[in-house]
N, C-alpha and C positions, 0 to 999 in steps of 0.2 A: 503493500499499499504506499501511497505517495503523500505527503504532507496536504497535497492541495485535493485529495480525497476525502479528507474529516470533512464532518459537521463543524460549524463555528460554534455551536455549542450541543455539550450533553448532558443528560441530567443527572448521570453520576461516571464521573473518572475516576479508575483505580491506577494506580502507580506502583509499579512492580507486579512480576508473574509467577512468584514464590507461590507456597501454600495459600499462604493468607488473600493475595491476589485473585488466585485462580478460584476459589472457595467463595470469594466475595462477587465476583465477578460473576460466576456461574448462577448464585443465589440470586441476586438483583438480577440479572437479564431473563431467567425463567418467570420471576415474576411480573415482568412488562417494562423494565426500569432499562429506558435507553442509555446503555454501558458502553464504554468503550475502555480497553485495557493495555498499556503502555508497558512495554520491557524493554531494557535498551541490548539485550540479550538476543543472538541469532534464533531461540527457540524458549518457551516458558520452560517454568520449573524453578526457577530461582538459584541458590544454592545448593539447597538438600535435592530437589531434583532436577539438576542441572542435566540437560543435554536427555532428557527422560523419552524424547521422541525420536533422536537421530544419535545416543550413545552407540560406539562401536564394540563396545563391551557385552559380548554376546550370554556369555557366563551369566547367568542370575548372581549364582552363588557368591560371585566376586563381589558385587557391590551392594546383595544382601536384599532380604524382601522389604524392608522398611522404605527400600531407593524405589522398586517398582512399584509401591504403593503409589506412586506419585503420577503414574501412568491412568490411572482414574480421575483424579483430580484434572489433569490435562484434556482429558475425553470428554469430562462433564462441561468445561468451561468451552472448548471449541465447539461443543454441540446446543448451548443455550442461547445463541443466538446475540451474546455478548461482541461488538468488534474488538478483535486482538491483535496489536499491532507490535512486532517485535521489531527491532533495532532503533526505536524510539528513546531519543535521551530526554530526560523530563529537566530541564535546567531553571526552571523559575517557576513558582507558586506562591502567589499573595493569598493576604488576608480574604481578599474578595472571592477566591474561587478562580483565577483566572492562571492556567496551567500554559507554562512555556514549554514547546518539545520541539524537537529537530528529528527530521526524519528522512536519510538518505542527503545530508546537506542542507533540507530545506527547513526553515520555522515558521509555525505556525502560533498562535496564540487561541487557547480552547476557554471559553465560560463554561464550569461546570456550577449544576445547582447543588450537589455533592460531591465529596475527595474522599479518597480512603487512601490512605498513605500505606502501603506494603514493601517498605522498602528492605525489610529484615534488619540483618544483623552483618557484621563484618567481625574480624577478627582483631582482639582486643593488639595494640602495640606491644612489641616485645624487644626493645632497644638494649642489645647487648653490644658490647667492644668489638666489631667485625660484622655487624647483620646486614650491613650494606654491599658486600663481598660478593662476587656472582658465585654462585653455588650456597648462598643463604637463601632460601624464601619461606613462606609460611606455610604451614599444611595445609589449610584451605587452597591454597593454589595448587598442590601437589594433587589435592584430591578434584580440584577443577579438572587439571588435565587428564587425568585418570577417566574420569566422567565424559567429558567433551569427547577428546582426542584419543583415548584409550593408550595413552602412554604412562608407563611404567619406569621409573626410577632405574638406571643401571650403576655400577660403579658403588662404591662404600658411602651408605645412607646411614645418617644419624637421625633420631628425631627425638627432640626435646622440648619440655615444658609439662602440662598437665591440662585435663579438662577430658570430658565424653570423646570430641573429636580427633584428640590425638589417637587413644586406643580403635577408634572406629576406623580410620587413616591406618592404622597399622596394620589392621585385621583385613584390611581391602588390598592394601599392597601386598601383603604375604599372598593372599588366596591368588593375586594376580601372577605370582611368581616372582615378585621382588626379592630381595635379599635387604635386611636391616641389620647393621651393624650392633648399635644399642639403642635403649630408649634412657633418655637420662629424665629422670621424674623428680621435676622441682618442686611438687608438694609437699609444702611445711608441716612438719610433725603434728604442730599446734594445732592443726587444723582438722587432724581426727578429732580432737577435742570440742573442737567447735560444733562439728558437724554429728556428732553423738545424739546431741537432743533431737535431731530431726530423723534420727535413724527410725522409729516405728514407721511414718508416714514413707519412709523411703523403700521399707521394705514391702508393702501394700502397693506400690505404684508400679507402672509399666517397665519402668527403668532396672529394676532388681535383678531380673532375672536377664534380661539381655545384656545390664551391664558384666553379671559375672560371668557371664559367658565370653566376651569380648574378652575378659581380661584372664581368662583362662588359656584360651588361642592364643595369643598374643606370648603369654609371658613363658607359654611351652615351646617356643620358639625364638624366642629374642631376649638376649639380657638386660634386664632390666634396672639401673644403676640411682640412687638417691643422687643428688646435683642441688648444691645451693650457690654457684656462682659459676658463668659460662661464658667462653670468650672464644671467638672465631678468628682465624691465622689463616693470612695467605697474601700473597705479595699482589698477584694482578686477578685471583679468585681462591676459593677458600683450600686450604690443603691441611689444616689440623684442627679440632675441636680441643681446647682444654677447660676442664672443669674440675670443681673442688668438689669433695664426697667427705664424709667423715673422718676419712682416714688420711685424708691429704689429697694433693693435685694427681690428676692423670692427665695423660694426653690418648687422642686417637687419631689417626690420619683419617681424612674424609672429604669426598666428592660431594656431598650433599649433607645438608643441614637444613631440617625443617623444622622451625619454631611455631608455638602454639601456647597461647595464655586464655583459651577461652573465646568465645565471642561477646559485642556489645551492639548494641543497638546502633544503626545506622541515622543518625538523627538529623543529620546535615538540611534537608529538603523543609523536614519539617519546623525546625529552625527559623529556618529564611521565612517560612510562612507566618513566623509569629507564634508559633505554638509555645506554651509554657511548659518549661523542661524543671526535671527536680534532681538531684544528686542521690542515687539509690546505693545505701550504704553495703548491702549485702554483694551486690552484682560488683560494685565499685564501676558505676559508669554516670551517665548521666540518661532518663530516661521521660519521655513526654508525659505530663498528668494526663490521665484519660479518667473516664466513668465508665459504669458498668458495661457500655454499650460502646465503650473505646473512642466517644468522643472528647475533645480535645476543649483547649479554653478559644480555640478560634470556630467561630460559627460556620457550621457544614463541612468542618475537616475531622476526618477520624483516622487514628494509625490503630492500626491492626497488626498482627503476627509478631514477630520477634522484635519489629521498629518500637513495641509498646513496652519492651522487657521480655527478656532472653525467655523461653519457655519450650523450644523444639518445635521442629513438622507440625506434628498432630494437633499441639495445641493452637499453634500457628492458624492452621486452616479453620479450627472452630471459632478463633478470634473473628475471623475474617469474616464467616457467616455471621458471627453478632452484630457485627458494624453494619451487614448488608442489609439484616432484617431489620436495624434501627434506620437506615434509607428507607426501606419499603412500608414501612409503617409509617413514614412521613409522607413520602411521594405517592404513592400505591396504595392506601389505606384499605381497599378492600380486596388485594389479591390475598392468597390461599399461599398461607408460608408456614414452615413447621414451628414447632413448638420450641419457642425462647428458652423455658423452664428446663427444658431436655439438654439444649445446646449447654446452658452454663452449668449442668451436673456434668455432661461430658468433658467441658472443658476444667472443671475441677478436679476430677478424677484425671488427666492428662497433667495438670500442673502438679499434684501429689508427688512430693520427692524433690522437687525443685530447691528444695530450701536446702535441701543435706548435699545437693551437687555444688550450690554456690558457696557453701560454707566449707564446704572439702577442698575444692578446686581454685579457693581464693588464691591471686599470686600473690610471691612474697612480695613487699615492698622494693628489696634493691631491683627486684625486677620490671616493676612500672617507675620507677624513681631512678634513672642510672646519674652517674657522676663522673665527674672529669672531660675527658673527650669525646666520650661515647656520642656518638650522633642523637637529638633527639627529633629535629627537625629533617628528614631525609629529602623533601623539595628545595631547601632552601640551606642544606649542609649547618644547621646551627646544632653545637653542641650542649651537652647538659650542664657544663661549666659556665658557659656563655648565658644560659637562661637562669641560671642561679645567681651570676654575679649581677645580669639586670634585675633581678627581684631584688636583690640586697642593696640595689641604688634606690628603688622606690618603686618599681614599675608593680603595680598591684594587680594584673590581670591580663588575660591573652591577648585581649585587641589591643592592649597599649603597647604588648609586647612585641606586636607587629611595627609599629613605629619603629621600636629599637632592633629589630632583630629579622623582620619580615618571617616570622613564625607562620603558619597556616596559609600563606601567601603564595605559596606553588599550584600545581595543577591537582594535586588532591584535595585542596580547599580544607586540610586540615585533618581529612580522615586519617592518618596516619599519626600524626602526632597531636591531638585534640587531645586527649586524656592525660599524654605523657606531660604536655605543658601546662594542662590546669594543676596536676596531680605535684611538679614540680615548686611551683610559682604558692601553692599551698604550705608545702612542705618548708619552703625556704622562708617564707612569710610567719609562720607558725598558724597558718588559717584553717579553712577546710575547702575543700572543693566545691559546696555552694556556693560560698561567700567569694571564691575568684570567678567561680563562672567558667564559661565556654566562651568558642569563639563566637562572633555576629557575623550571621552569616546572611548574603547577598547574592540576588542572582548577577551573573548564571553560577549556579551552585556545581554545574560540571562545566568543564571548558566546548565551547563552542566556537566557532570562527565567526569573522568578523562578515564573511559572506555569508552565512546563514542569517545572522542579524539584518543584514541588508536584503534577505528575502521576505522577510517579514512583510503582510500586507499593512499597508500605511494607512491605520484606523487611528484614530484621536485616543482611544483604549488600549492598543496594544504600545503606540508611542509611549503612554504614560507609564505603562508597565515594567518596560526599558528601561525609562530614564529615570524611576523612583530610586 
């Protein structure tokens, strides 16, 4: 679809084609709501179900049955009557629900009566010395390569960090024939004590049996080493990983280091729209303040899925349905819809055990708040020491830090450094992340070309949206 093929307005715009977006679009469209779903990837699925319709991985056991469950969501959305547009970059969303989107180099402004932001999650920054070396990447990037292209790493591979995705990726790579030299587990021992109070709920949740099975599968084939400091070494590319254990320092040669410290909500678009956010002290990230229907502080804009707080793929889909049902009740009150209470009960079951995982896999402060010459902002090559020194000079927050060091002003628009910069400033000023705040985000939230902006139809509303 070309940008010129889009209508100028829709009753509902869904942003993001992961589980929440697919579920929301399908339910709303089936109820008669004029719905368009924008997703910037070549196909729907999001990160969890990436490549669900095109993956070259044909052995279902490699990715696991949870992955293949995404096919039903994608099929339901396609059959619902919703307009699904892939390769669509949403770069602007304002409080009046005017959506800026670019498709194949052409930009359009689309007016929506309601918007559901379902941009999902992203991996937490993992700033260690050497993390910018070729050969060091995130676990999520490796999983994307596996799902979308069927690529399996060769050579000496080390996985480091903590969190459910780390163990899932390790299992998937092993099933696909990859070799893993070691897993460097950075889970702080004290976290087990913090998580213990949530163990009863976790034991009743869907995570319990799946998690134990993954741990057994991986630990039977890969040595797991507790590590509390990790450094990547190499001249032009990764050559060696140095890590500290309880018995001293160890070194391992490596061709690939995969880093992971959990996922956090992708908040950039919602923040740019003026949605109020708050610091989640359990998940150590900013998340939008939402009501029971995932509505936000901005009228007509909802945030569903992991973008509203990390809970996993199945819970994300249920959140998307609840957000869509709220839209249907407003725009199509006579439509036949599923029972809201049953949806809420299903969501509650899916969220059981989340507190245990959040407490257990909370990254250690040393991995979140780097020191010295460790790069904190990759785009602008700003070090942790520069950020700390600037905070000592009186810089109170990330937005003022931009004027000093250009943190958050590169192509990623702060996605790879936002939490790191906030926590560094908070620690240095003996404040809290909530008081320090996050980057002030403005359109374009994603990089677009001047040619794309120039392709916009020249109406007064569209001029104001670009100029604000």
